[in-house]
C-alpha positions as CSV (number, residue, x, y, z in Angstrom):
1,M,-13.8,-39.1,-21.6
2,S,-13.1,-38.5,-17.9
3,P,-14.2,-35.1,-16.4
4,F,-10.8,-34.7,-15.0
5,P,-7.2,-35.9,-15.7
6,Q,-6.8,-39.5,-14.7
7,P,-4.8,-41.5,-14.0
8,V,-1.8,-39.5,-13.0
9,F,1.7,-40.9,-13.4
10,V,4.6,-39.3,-11.6
11,G,8.1,-40.2,-12.7
12,G,11.7,-39.2,-12.6
13,V,15.1,-40.4,-11.5
14,G,15.2,-41.9,-8.0
15,R,15.5,-39.4,-5.2
16,S,13.8,-36.7,-7.3
17,G,10.6,-36.2,-5.3
18,T,8.2,-38.7,-6.8
19,H,7.2,-39.9,-3.3
20,V,6.8,-36.3,-2.2
21,L,4.3,-35.5,-4.9
22,G,2.5,-38.8,-4.5
23,R,1.9,-38.1,-0.8
24,M,0.9,-34.6,-1.5
25,L,-1.7,-35.5,-4.2
26,N,-3.0,-38.3,-1.9
27,T,-4.5,-35.6,0.3
28,H,-7.0,-34.6,-2.4
29,P,-10.4,-36.4,-2.4
30,R,-9.9,-37.3,-6.1
31,Y,-6.6,-39.2,-6.0
32,A,-5.3,-42.3,-4.1
33,W,-1.6,-42.7,-4.1
34,I,-0.4,-46.2,-5.0
35,R,2.0,-46.6,-2.0
36,T,4.6,-48.7,-3.9
37,E,6.3,-48.4,-7.2
38,A,4.3,-50.9,-9.3
39,R,7.1,-51.1,-12.0
40,F,5.5,-53.7,-14.2
41,H,3.9,-51.2,-16.5
42,A,7.0,-49.1,-17.2
43,Q,10.3,-51.0,-16.4
44,R,12.3,-53.2,-18.7
45,G,10.7,-56.6,-19.0
46,G,7.3,-55.2,-18.3
47,L,4.1,-54.5,-20.3
48,P,5.8,-52.3,-22.9
49,D,8.2,-55.0,-23.8
50,L,5.5,-57.7,-23.8
51,C,3.3,-55.7,-26.1
52,A,6.3,-55.0,-28.4
53,G,7.0,-58.8,-28.5
54,T,10.5,-58.5,-27.1
55,I,9.6,-60.8,-24.2
56,G,7.2,-63.6,-23.9
57,M,4.2,-64.1,-21.6
58,D,5.9,-66.6,-19.4
59,E,8.8,-64.3,-18.7
60,F,6.4,-61.4,-17.9
61,L,4.3,-63.5,-15.5
62,A,7.4,-64.8,-13.7
63,S,8.4,-61.2,-13.1
64,M,4.9,-60.3,-11.9
65,R,4.8,-63.1,-9.4
66,G,8.4,-62.7,-8.4
67,R,10.4,-59.4,-8.4
68,W,7.3,-57.1,-8.8
69,Y,5.0,-58.8,-6.3
70,V,7.4,-58.9,-3.3
71,R,10.5,-56.8,-3.2
72,G,12.6,-54.5,-1.0
73,A,15.2,-55.1,1.7
74,N,12.4,-55.8,4.2
75,R,10.2,-57.7,1.7
76,R,7.4,-55.3,2.3
77,Q,7.3,-53.5,-1.1
78,G,5.8,-54.5,-4.4
79,L,2.4,-55.3,-5.7
80,Q,1.5,-57.3,-2.6
81,R,0.7,-53.8,-1.2
82,V,-1.9,-53.3,-3.9
83,A,-3.6,-56.7,-4.3
84,D,-3.9,-59.8,-2.2
85,P,-2.8,-63.1,-3.8
86,E,-6.3,-64.2,-4.8
87,E,-7.1,-60.8,-6.4
88,F,-3.7,-60.7,-8.1
89,E,-4.0,-64.2,-9.6
90,A,-7.5,-63.5,-10.9
91,A,-6.2,-60.3,-12.6
92,L,-3.3,-62.2,-14.2
93,A,-5.7,-65.0,-15.4
94,R,-8.0,-62.5,-17.1
95,F,-5.0,-60.8,-18.7
96,Q,-3.7,-64.0,-20.2
97,E,-7.1,-64.7,-21.7
98,E,-7.5,-61.3,-23.2
99,F,-3.9,-60.5,-24.4
100,A,-3.9,-62.2,-27.8
101,A,-7.1,-60.5,-29.0
102,D,-6.0,-56.9,-28.0
103,R,-2.6,-56.4,-26.3
104,E,-3.2,-52.7,-25.4
105,R,-6.7,-53.1,-24.0
106,A,-5.6,-56.2,-22.0
107,S,-2.7,-54.2,-20.6
108,E,-5.0,-51.3,-19.6
109,R,-7.4,-53.7,-18.0
110,L,-4.7,-55.5,-16.0
111,I,-3.5,-52.2,-14.6
112,R,-7.0,-51.1,-13.8
113,R,-7.9,-54.5,-12.2
114,L,-4.9,-54.0,-9.8
115,F,-5.2,-50.2,-9.1
116,D,-8.9,-49.3,-9.4
117,P,-10.0,-51.5,-6.4
118,Y,-7.1,-50.0,-4.4
119,A,-8.5,-46.5,-5.1
120,E,-12.0,-47.6,-4.4
121,R,-11.1,-49.0,-1.0
122,A,-9.7,-45.5,-0.3
123,G,-13.0,-44.0,-1.3
124,K,-11.5,-42.2,-4.3
125,P,-12.3,-42.2,-8.0
126,A,-8.7,-42.1,-9.4
127,W,-5.1,-43.0,-8.6
128,V,-1.6,-41.6,-8.8
129,E,1.3,-44.0,-9.5
130,I,5.0,-43.1,-9.1
131,T,7.3,-45.6,-10.9
132,G,10.3,-43.6,-12.0
133,Q,10.3,-44.8,-15.6
134,V,6.7,-43.8,-16.4
135,I,7.9,-40.6,-18.2
136,E,10.1,-42.7,-20.4
137,Q,7.0,-44.9,-21.2
138,A,4.6,-42.0,-21.5
139,P,3.8,-42.7,-25.2
140,F,2.9,-46.3,-24.4
141,L,0.9,-45.4,-21.3
142,L,-0.9,-42.6,-23.0
143,G,-2.1,-45.2,-25.6
144,L,-3.6,-47.2,-22.8
145,F,-5.0,-44.2,-20.8
146,P,-5.9,-41.3,-23.2
147,D,-7.0,-39.1,-20.2
148,A,-3.7,-39.6,-18.3
149,R,-1.4,-36.8,-17.2
150,F,2.3,-37.2,-16.4
151,I,4.4,-35.2,-13.9
152,N,8.1,-35.3,-14.6
153,M,10.0,-34.7,-11.3
154,V,13.5,-33.2,-11.7
155,R,16.1,-32.6,-9.1
156,D,19.6,-31.2,-9.1
157,G,21.6,-34.2,-10.3
158,R,24.2,-33.7,-7.7
159,A,21.5,-34.1,-5.0
160,V,20.3,-37.3,-6.7
161,V,23.9,-38.7,-6.7
162,A,24.3,-37.8,-3.0
163,G,21.0,-39.4,-2.2
164,T,21.9,-42.6,-4.1
165,L,25.2,-43.4,-2.6
166,K,25.3,-46.2,-0.1
167,K,21.6,-47.0,-0.6
168,V,20.6,-50.7,-0.8
169,D,20.6,-52.0,-4.3
170,L,22.0,-48.8,-5.7
171,T,25.7,-47.8,-6.0
172,D,28.6,-46.3,-4.1
173,D,30.2,-44.8,-7.2
174,P,29.1,-41.2,-7.9
175,L,30.0,-41.4,-11.6
176,I,27.8,-44.4,-12.1
177,A,24.9,-42.6,-10.3
178,M,25.4,-39.5,-12.5
179,R,25.4,-41.6,-15.7
180,K,22.1,-43.1,-14.6
181,W,20.7,-39.6,-14.0
182,E,21.8,-38.6,-17.5
183,D,20.4,-41.7,-19.1
184,M,17.0,-41.3,-17.5
185,V,16.8,-37.6,-18.2
186,T,17.7,-38.2,-21.9
187,A,15.2,-41.0,-22.2
188,A,12.5,-38.8,-20.6
189,Q,13.2,-36.0,-23.0
190,E,12.9,-38.3,-26.0
191,A,9.5,-39.6,-24.7
192,I,8.2,-36.1,-23.9
193,A,8.8,-35.1,-27.5
194,R,6.6,-37.9,-28.6
195,V,3.4,-37.0,-26.7
196,P,1.0,-34.1,-27.3
197,D,1.6,-30.8,-25.6
198,G,-0.1,-30.4,-22.3
199,R,0.2,-34.0,-21.2
200,V,3.5,-33.7,-19.3
201,L,4.4,-31.2,-16.6
202,T,8.0,-30.9,-15.5
203,V,8.4,-29.9,-11.8
204,F,11.8,-29.0,-10.3
205,L,11.8,-30.4,-6.8
206,D,13.8,-27.5,-5.4
207,D,11.3,-25.0,-6.8
208,L,8.4,-26.9,-5.2
209,T,10.1,-27.1,-1.8
210,A,12.1,-23.9,-1.6
211,H,12.8,-21.5,-4.5
212,D,9.3,-20.9,-6.1
213,R,6.9,-22.7,-3.8
214,D,3.6,-20.9,-4.5
215,A,3.9,-20.7,-8.2
216,T,5.0,-24.3,-8.6
217,F,2.2,-25.5,-6.4
218,D,-0.3,-23.5,-8.4
219,R,1.1,-25.0,-11.7
220,V,0.6,-28.5,-10.4
221,M,-3.0,-27.7,-9.3
222,A,-3.8,-26.1,-12.7
223,F,-2.3,-29.0,-14.6
224,L,-4.5,-31.5,-12.8
225,E,-7.5,-29.2,-13.1
226,I,-8.0,-29.1,-9.3
227,D,-10.5,-26.3,-8.5
228,D,-10.3,-26.6,-4.7
229,P,-6.8,-27.3,-3.6
230,A,-7.4,-26.5,0.1
231,P,-6.6,-30.0,1.5
232,V,-3.5,-30.3,-0.7
233,R,-2.4,-26.8,0.3
234,E,-2.8,-27.6,4.0
235,Y,-0.5,-30.6,3.6
236,F,1.9,-28.7,1.4
237,D,2.3,-25.9,3.9
238,R,2.7,-28.3,6.8
239,E,4.9,-31.1,5.4
240,I,6.9,-29.9,2.4
241,S,9.9,-27.7,3.1
242,A,13.4,-27.0,1.9
243,E,14.7,-28.5,5.1
244,R,12.9,-31.8,4.6
245,A,14.0,-32.0,1.0
246,H,17.7,-31.2,2.0
247,V,17.8,-28.5,-0.6
248,G,21.4,-27.4,-1.2
249,G,22.7,-30.0,1.2
250,W,24.1,-32.5,-1.3
251,R,27.8,-31.6,-0.5
252,E,27.4,-32.7,3.1
253,R,26.5,-36.2,2.0
254,M,29.8,-37.0,0.3
255,S,33.5,-36.4,0.8
256,P,34.9,-33.0,-0.2
257,S,36.9,-34.5,-3.0
258,D,33.9,-36.4,-4.4
259,A,31.8,-33.2,-4.1
260,R,34.2,-31.2,-6.1
261,M,34.5,-33.9,-8.8
262,V,30.7,-34.4,-9.0
263,D,30.1,-30.6,-9.2
264,R,32.6,-30.3,-12.2
265,R,31.2,-33.3,-14.0
266,Y,27.6,-32.2,-13.4
267,R,28.0,-28.7,-14.7
268,R,29.5,-30.1,-17.9
269,L,26.7,-32.6,-18.2
270,V,24.0,-30.0,-17.9
271,R,25.6,-27.9,-20.6
272,R,25.7,-31.1,-22.8
273,L,22.0,-31.8,-22.1
274,R,21.0,-28.3,-23.0
275,R,22.7,-28.7,-26.3
276,R,20.5,-31.8,-26.9
277,G,17.4,-29.8,-26.2
278,V,16.8,-30.8,-22.6
279,D,16.0,-27.2,-21.5
280,W,14.3,-28.3,-18.3
281,A,17.6,-29.4,-16.9
282,E,18.8,-25.8,-17.1
283,A,17.5,-24.7,-13.8
284,A,19.9,-27.0,-12.0
285,A,23.0,-25.7,-13.7
286,S,23.1,-22.4,-11.7
287,L,22.7,-24.0,-8.2
């Protein structure tokens, strides 16, 4: 068993602060932030589906070499940022050899063969990964990494909608963006209910950046069993603020008519989520 929580998976709906937390934790000597969403271990068509038998190895490998290795509008994102082609192909070859004998262990080793050397090059013993869907896949990932911890980043859904509009590969329709927020929040709640207590910490971005900064920072440090948070605290005080997170500024990023419509729909949505037991969405309802 590891002497500290590792690895750390930070997830949440897009624009909810996963990158904020990844950068913050990267300042600690223990954790290297994987500077791209790796995706293959949590998204549809990835390792969970392969292990469940809903896709085949050829389909998985095609995605690994394609949409997950090189992606983004500028073609600079993806697993190319984690492993060079030779290292990447060697990891895939070992994975293929091992998968039939033990699917879960082969999956764990694939992830480690890609991420552990990245952390080692940074001079750190562990890593933090920020694919949005890792909370939804927490039961699967905890089966691979028994010492893992998960941080569920939550943001006012109206701010998520405003941050999504007109972004490349996303949507210009606020109702579509809001439905995606609801779907991911619901899926995250269902996954959280299936993992042991103490493995998932929910962090409300507006609390971390503005409303309850000190207490929220302390909760994250305690959750990760960080005894000396000084380097993280220095970065937190210098770089993380309400202004940079655009707290409360979501109305300015859409038309007045869209803002009124989104506000009405969102308040109804949060009440519906609370009836389903998603009590961690409650904080956003009063904003």
